[in-house]
C-alpha positions, 0 to 999 in steps of 0.5 A: 183664669190665665193659663199656667205658662203665662202665670209661671213666666210672670211670676219668674219675671217678678222674682228676677226683677226682669222689668220688660219680661214682666210687662210682656207677660202681664200684657199677655195675661190681660189680652188673654182675659180680654179674649175670654170676654172678661173686660171687667177684670182686664180693665182692672189689670190694665189700670194696676200695670199702666196707672193713669198714664202708660210708660213712655216706652208703651207706644200702643198705650201712650204715644209719648207726645212731647213739648205739651203747651202750657199756661204762661202765668201759672205754668200748667199744662194746656193739654193732657195725655189720656191712656187709650184701653177701650175699644169697640167692644167696651161701648153700647150705643143706640144703632144711630150713634154706633152707625154715625161713629162707624161712618166716621172711622170708615171715612178716616180709614179711608181717607186718601179715596176722599182727598182723591176727590178733593173731600176730607173726613169729618174732623170737627165732631160735637158729642152731645146728650146727658152726663155719663152716656159715653161721649167721652168713651166714644172719643177713646174708641175713635182715637183706639180705632185709628191708633191716635193718641188722645189728648184732653184740653185742659179748659181749667188751664186755658180759660183765663180771667186776663185780657186776652190770655184765654185766646193766646192759650187756645192759640197755643192748643190749636197750634199743637194740634195742627202740627200732628195727628191726634184726638183732641178732646174738648170735655164740656165745651159749653164751659168755652163757648157759652152763648155770648147773649149771656149777660152773666158772663164776663168779657173775657169769656165772650172773647174766648168764644170768638177766639174758638170760631176763628181757630175752628175756621182756620184749622187746617191739621189733620187731627180729629177734634172732638166737643162734648156737652151735656148742655147743648142749649148753652152753646153759642148758636154760631159754633154749631155750624163750625162742626162737620158732624153733631153725634147725640148720645142718649140713655140706654134703651132697655135693650142696650141696658141688657147688652151692657149688663152682659158685657160688664158682668161676662166675667163674673160668676152669677146666679141670674142672667144679665138679660133677665128683664126684672134685672134690667129694668131696675136700671131704667132711666140710668146713665151708662156710667151710673150702671157701671159704678152700681155693678162695680159696687155690687161686684165689690160687695160680693167680694168682700162679703166672700159670696161665690156668686153675684146675687140680685141682693148684690144688685139691689143693695148697690142701687139702693145706695146709688138712689140714696146718694141722689136724693 
């Protein structure tokens, strides 16, 4: 729990209506909890403080990007900035996937060295694998590590049924990305670049694939473009060679499940050890996001039932509910 000095500062600034003082004290509390490895609590406190979007004055969380492009007809934004909170400590991956991400970060941290030899760091990345295995989180980690804004390409606004409108929206997106360094996340990229041989798709979507290929070929900015897909077999074959790196994400192994349980339960009082094989085995075959959801549900049950410790029975009940939802 936060020390007395911070709590006094927090309450004093709140009573006085000192917004900046309250924010500074809150951030100090969050940092202290994170240093204690109380990541679940720290993340919850950050969501309470910043909400879904950070304030414009908090440059660490949100870079206050301006003039985000929009769809001409609907007025909907084509890009959405996301708050960057989680870092490398918050992600559990296989050694191979972790090494691939570390290599990309090293390339960008030493981009000047590569450019002196006429080379560039990997800027167009494809993340593929099952849902909930850390693809979107990895994009956030990259943005955090490189101190770049994270922006989501809103495919619901980009894709249009009107002739030529999708390509026009894509041009706005790529022009914006090229104008300033960001991490641009094309989530569910297969919705934009399905195989052109699929007769079920209409002509406008096929034209959008051609537009994406052309714009990726012509891209010359300093942003990092990250596309994610859960269904790699749906991607048009010509898309693959447009990426500098393809990184695969997998369901967690037993060892990764134990590490994930230790990470997510580090600030929770419990009557079992997270690396207990009997506990970890119950999560076998589940994605990272599913495991985290089950743990959140178990912790809520512990709190609401007035129990002091998280027990195996809480885990069992949360898992049973998870499997009922999937039936």
